[in-house]
N, C-alpha and C positions, 0 to 999 in steps of 0.2 A: 433532486437531492444532490448534495455535494459529497464526494467520496475522496478520501485521501489515502493513498497507498504508500506505505513506507517500509523500509527494511530495518529490522531490529539491529542488524550489524552496523549500519551506517548512519542511522538517524539518532538524534538525542531527544530525550523526553521534553526538553525545553522548547523544541520546535513546535510542540502542540499546545503550549501554554496560552497562546493568543488565538487559537482556532475556535470558531463557533462550535459550542457543544452539540449543535444539531447535525453536525457533519458525521458521516460514517467513516470510521478509521479501520483500515485493513492493515494489520501488522504482520509482516512476513517474518517468521521465526525460523532460523536455520536448524537443521537436524543436529541433535546433540546438545541443544541449548537446554540446560536443566533447571535454570532458575531465572527469575525476572527481578531486577532490583526494585526496591520500594519506590524510587523516583518514577519509574515507569508505571507502577501500580497506581500511585497517587494521581498522575496526569490522566491515565486512561479511565479512572473512575468517573470523571466528569462526563464522559460520553455514554456511560451506561450500556444499554443493550446495542448501541450502535458501534461497538468495538467488535471487530471480526479478527480472530486469530487464525492465521494460515500457517500451518506447520509444514515446512518444506521436507519432503521425503529424504531419507538417508540414501547414500550411495551415489556413485558417479553417473549412473544411468538417468537419474532424475535431474534434468537441467532446470535450475531455478527460473531461468528466463521463460521456459514453457509454462511453469506454474503461474508466474506473473501474467503472462499473455492470456492464459485460461481465465483468470479472475477478472482481467480487464474486459474480456469479451462477455463474461457472465454478467458483470455490472451493466454494461451497455445493452445487453439483451433484456435484462429485467427492468431497466430504467433508461429508456431511449433519450430522455432529457437530462441524464446525469451530467454533472460537472465533475470532472475527474482531475485530481492533481497527484502527480507521482513524485515522491521524494526518494531518490535512489542514486547510488554511485555506480550503477551498472547500466550499460547502454544496450544490453541484449534485447530490450523491448522496443527499441527505436522504430523498427519497421511497423510494428503493431500501432505504436503511438502516432506515427505519421499518418497512417490510414484513419485512425480515430480522430485526429485533428482535421483531416480533410472532411470528415463527416460531422465535425463540430461536437465530438463527444469528450474531447480532452481539453481542459482549460489551460493547464500549465504542467511543465516538467521542470523540477528543480534538481540539479545534480550536486552531489557532495564530493569534495576532493578527498 
């Protein structure tokens, strides 16, 4: 299966408009985010039950990079043949991604400015 992990903070809903609706979408939502614009809702509806909302825990003790790494590992463990694409402006997952690339678990990493 294909999995796309993206940050609510840095990604735009338009980036998913051309994505195959059979992909799994993992949307990482920051602590304190109280609403989701309709543009996100409309785009995510195409993916149905393949949308996974990951709510980042509040507080400075919760490093978002660790949460991303946990879910990357979880996907790879549940689906060893997973094709993973990461859309992020954060490079804290790079060590995990390098290892996943070496094991051919990660297809691509796209960074946002």
